[in-house]
Kinemage of the C-alpha trace (Angstrom):
@kinemage 1
@onewidth
@group {chain A} dominant
@subgroup {mainchain}
@vectorlist {calphas} color= white
{ca met a 1} P 90.314 55.709 55.052
{ca val a 2} L 86.455 56.212 53.590
{ca thr a 3} L 86.833 55.952 49.490
{ca ser a 4} L 85.437 58.647 47.429
{ca ser a 5} L 83.320 55.569 45.602
{ca ala a 6} L 81.673 55.006 48.832
{ca val a 7} L 80.658 58.760 49.191
{ca asn a 8} L 79.249 58.833 45.525
{ca leu a 9} L 77.473 56.061 46.353
{ca ala a 10} L 75.510 57.714 49.636
{ca ala a 11} L 75.219 60.770 46.982
{ca ser a 12} L 73.554 58.648 44.289
{ca ile a 13} L 70.747 57.080 46.923
{ca asp a 14} L 67.214 59.116 46.989
{ca gly a 15} L 65.167 60.143 49.786
{ca gly a 16} L 65.171 58.464 53.237
{ca asn a 17} L 67.569 56.046 52.047
{ca arg a 18} L 69.973 58.556 50.981
{ca arg a 19} L 69.322 60.233 54.465
{ca thr a 20} L 70.550 56.742 56.114
{ca ala a 21} L 73.283 56.238 53.342
{ca thr a 22} L 74.812 59.815 54.974
{ca ile a 23} L 74.508 58.888 58.364
{ca phe a 24} L 76.258 56.036 57.884
{ca ile a 25} L 79.137 57.732 55.553
{ca gly a 26} L 79.553 60.498 58.977
{ca ile a 27} L 79.958 57.403 61.080
{ca leu a 28} L 82.833 56.196 58.898
{ca leu a 29} L 84.670 59.284 58.467
{ca ala a 30} L 84.538 59.529 62.207
{ca gly a 31} L 85.644 56.462 63.112
{ca ser a 32} L 88.627 56.818 60.442
{ca glu a 33} L 89.593 60.435 62.119
{ca ile a 34} L 89.600 58.606 65.471
{ca met a 35} L 91.937 55.646 64.241
{ca thr a 36} L 94.401 57.939 62.542
{ca his a 37} L 94.554 59.895 65.477
{ca leu a 38} L 95.303 56.681 67.881
{ca ser a 39} L 97.871 55.623 65.352
{ca gln a 40} L 99.665 58.837 64.975
{ca arg a 41} L 99.667 59.596 69.031
{ca ser a 42} L 100.979 55.438 69.315
{ca val a 43} L 103.624 55.890 66.868
{ca ala a 44} L 104.768 58.935 68.544
{ca gly a 45} L 104.939 57.705 71.912
{ca met a 46} L 106.712 54.783 70.428
{ca pro a 47} L 110.489 54.486 71.441
{ca gln a 48} L 112.771 54.820 68.395
{ca leu a 49} L 115.844 52.832 68.054
{ca thr a 50} L 119.128 54.273 68.912
{ca ile a 51} L 122.709 53.431 68.354
{ca arg a 52} L 124.956 54.829 70.852
{ca ser a 53} L 128.420 54.308 72.619
{ca ala a 54} L 127.924 52.614 75.900
{ca arg a 55} L 128.955 54.782 78.898
{ca phe a 56} L 131.287 52.413 80.863
{ca cys a 57} L 130.448 54.193 84.346
{ca thr a 58} L 126.834 53.192 84.051
{ca asp a 59} L 126.147 50.954 81.378
{ca thr a 60} L 128.808 48.079 82.304
{ca pro a 61} L 126.377 45.666 84.341
{ca ala a 62} L 123.918 45.652 81.180
{ca ile a 63} L 126.316 44.770 78.874
{ca arg a 64} L 128.113 41.931 81.405
{ca asp a 65} L 124.289 40.628 80.923
{ca leu a 66} L 124.277 41.065 77.424
{ca val a 67} L 127.348 39.098 76.857
{ca arg a 68} L 126.145 36.416 79.248
{ca glu a 69} L 123.226 35.743 77.247
{ca tyr a 70} L 125.400 35.748 74.246
{ca ile a 71} L 127.529 33.208 75.733
{ca ala a 72} L 124.620 30.902 76.186
{ca thr a 73} L 124.001 30.868 72.542
{ca ile a 74} L 127.640 29.463 71.710
{ca asp a 75} L 127.911 25.696 71.334
{ca glu a 76} L 131.814 25.344 70.720
{ca asn a 77} L 133.278 25.287 74.318
{ca ala a 78} L 136.656 27.347 72.752
{ca cys a 79} L 134.714 29.960 71.514
{ca arg a 80} L 132.603 30.184 74.868
{ca asp a 81} L 135.907 30.050 76.871
{ca glu a 82} L 137.239 33.282 74.768
{ca val a 83} L 133.966 35.163 75.192
{ca glu a 84} L 133.782 34.283 78.871
{ca ala a 85} L 137.334 35.428 79.578
{ca gly a 86} L 136.110 38.691 77.890
{ca leu a 87} L 133.235 38.772 80.220
{ca arg a 88} L 135.810 38.791 83.383
{ca ala a 89} L 137.791 41.618 81.707
{ca leu a 90} L 135.041 44.040 81.064
{ca pro a 91} L 135.001 47.344 80.120
{ca ala a 92} L 138.538 46.501 78.985
{ca pro a 93} L 139.236 46.435 76.481
{ca tyr a 94} L 136.974 48.388 74.791
{ca asp a 95} L 137.349 51.609 77.257
{ca ala a 96} L 140.362 52.567 75.608
{ca ala a 97} L 140.705 55.121 73.453
{ca gly a 98} L 140.452 53.720 69.480
{ca asn a 99} L 138.014 50.902 70.924
{ca gly a 100} L 134.414 51.046 71.434
{ca phe a 101} L 131.378 48.959 72.672
{ca leu a 102} L 128.199 49.842 70.739
{ca leu a 103} L 124.140 49.478 72.279
{ca ala a 104} L 121.247 49.464 70.061
{ca thr a 105} L 118.480 50.836 72.624
{ca tyr a 106} L 114.673 50.928 72.623
{ca gly a 107} L 114.108 53.900 75.197
{ca glu a 108} L 115.647 52.556 78.362
{ca ser a 109} L 115.693 48.639 76.905
{ca ile a 110} L 118.761 47.506 75.495
{ca ala a 111} L 118.199 45.404 72.129
{ca gly a 112} L 121.501 44.248 71.391
{ca gly a 113} L 125.208 45.415 71.182
{ca val a 114} L 128.433 45.219 69.179
{ca ala a 115} L 131.943 45.944 69.873
{ca phe a 116} L 135.260 46.393 68.283
{ca ala a 117} L 139.018 47.038 69.230
{ca arg a 118} L 142.682 47.406 67.956
{ca leu a 119} L 143.976 44.734 66.382
{ca asp a 120} L 147.214 46.449 64.836
{ca asp a 121} L 147.895 49.939 63.424
{ca thr a 122} L 145.602 49.535 60.442
{ca ala a 123} L 143.032 46.991 61.744
{ca ala a 124} L 140.322 46.503 64.408
{ca glu a 125} L 138.163 43.328 65.444
{ca met a 126} L 134.819 43.414 65.732
{ca ala a 127} L 133.068 40.882 68.534
{ca arg a 128} L 130.293 40.680 70.567
{ca leu a 129} L 127.522 40.966 67.662
{ca phe a 130} L 124.684 39.982 69.899
{ca val a 131} L 121.004 40.946 69.300
{ca arg a 132} L 118.519 39.797 72.164
{ca pro a 133} L 115.808 37.504 70.430
{ca asp a 134} L 112.670 39.609 71.048
{ca tyr a 135} L 114.551 42.292 68.929
{ca arg a 136} L 115.682 40.254 65.934
{ca arg a 137} L 114.338 40.593 62.308
{ca gly a 138} L 114.135 44.106 62.484
{ca gly a 139} L 117.540 45.333 60.886
{ca ile a 140} L 119.467 46.116 64.434
{ca ala a 141} L 122.473 43.556 63.557
{ca arg a 142} L 122.782 45.352 60.282
{ca ala a 143} L 122.499 49.037 62.052
{ca leu a 144} L 125.194 47.732 64.752
{ca ile a 145} L 127.581 46.560 62.261
{ca ser a 146} L 127.085 49.828 60.248
{ca arg a 147} L 127.739 52.069 62.800
{ca ala a 148} L 130.757 49.683 64.174
{ca leu a 149} L 132.504 50.296 60.609
{ca ala a 150} L 131.866 54.236 60.832
{ca glu a 151} L 133.096 54.163 64.502
{ca ala a 152} L 136.327 52.283 63.557
{ca ala a 153} L 136.955 54.373 60.119
{ca ala a 154} L 136.857 57.609 62.363
{ca ala a 155} L 139.338 56.155 64.882
{ca gly a 156} L 141.784 55.891 61.725
{ca tyr a 157} L 141.440 52.196 61.044
{ca arg a 158} L 141.548 50.799 57.263
{ca arg a 159} L 140.138 47.512 57.840
{ca met a 160} L 138.052 45.440 59.971
{ca val a 161} L 137.933 41.730 60.706
{ca leu a 162} L 136.031 39.711 62.694
{ca his a 163} L 135.536 35.673 63.302
{ca thr a 164} L 132.572 33.717 63.820
{ca leu a 165} L 131.465 30.025 63.741
{ca pro a 166} L 130.616 28.046 60.688
{ca asp a 167} L 126.977 27.216 61.792
{ca trp a 168} L 125.878 30.651 62.359
{ca arg a 169} L 124.462 30.972 58.990
{ca ala a 170} L 122.308 34.058 59.460
{ca ala a 171} L 125.213 36.209 60.708
{ca arg a 172} L 127.376 35.008 57.868
{ca ala a 173} L 124.976 36.147 55.086
{ca leu a 174} L 124.699 39.197 56.698
{ca tyr a 175} L 128.656 39.558 56.932
{ca gly a 176} L 128.488 38.900 52.971
{ca glu a 177} L 125.797 41.388 52.192
{ca leu a 178} L 128.130 43.792 54.126
{ca glu a 179} L 130.794 43.148 52.008
{ca phe a 180} L 133.472 41.453 54.373
{ca glu a 181} L 134.950 38.789 52.623
{ca pro a 182} L 136.507 35.598 54.119
{ca ile a 183} L 140.070 35.573 55.143
{ca pro a 184} L 142.560 33.074 56.598
{ca pro a 185} L 142.777 32.950 60.249
{ca tyr a 186} L 144.103 36.353 61.548
{ca ala a 187} L 146.691 36.490 64.892
{ca gly a 188} L 144.716 35.836 67.869
{ca val a 189} L 142.184 33.802 66.954
{ca gly a 190} L 142.417 30.680 69.145
{ca val a 191} L 139.122 28.821 67.925
{ca ala a 192} L 140.354 26.365 65.333
{ca glu a 193} L 136.669 26.215 63.973
{ca ala a 194} L 136.317 30.176 63.455
{ca val a 195} L 135.553 31.545 60.042
{ca cys a 196} L 137.202 34.720 59.517
{ca tyr a 197} L 136.405 37.869 57.547
{ca ala a 198} L 137.344 41.203 56.261
{ca arg a 199} L 136.296 44.570 55.075
{ca asp a 200} L 138.273 47.479 53.858
{ca leu a 201} L 136.986 50.613 55.700
{ca glu a 202} L 137.872 52.765 52.945
{ca arg a 203} L 135.616 51.234 50.344
{ca arg a 204} L 132.498 53.609 50.010
């Protein structure tokens, strides 16, 4: 953008020099308009982040690919075995009423996902939170968790629980920021090293 001080400078120059300066300012103005137009067109054409519920009739293969990438990041054998068993069962249990699998997409590209499923009448368990490396540090994990909390609350659950690994410090920090609190291991957690968290869904 051309500043007012630059225009005032051109106006203060006399004679032929003023004409040269005016031409120079005109070039700057034209260039600024072109760059603004290009910037607006780029932003307008850029895919926007969308968090949506999975359509299992078409999304299951993509979900399987996402979970396989997630498995590749897991060092603990017991935890990997648990997720691999879940991979073989897809789309269950997330296609049942009261459960869900959420996908973060940019246009046709899937950036990440998260799932939740019934634990008991009052609680759901969140799992499979994963954002592909190229899409990290953009708030996608936070957006996925927030949507999962909202969906679980809408399904009638009053509490969301999860378990993760001690070395996944970034995830644990994010859970803390989103008001999850550490809890003892709950029923169904088969990984001895797991760290468990819970959040009240009625909290505002």
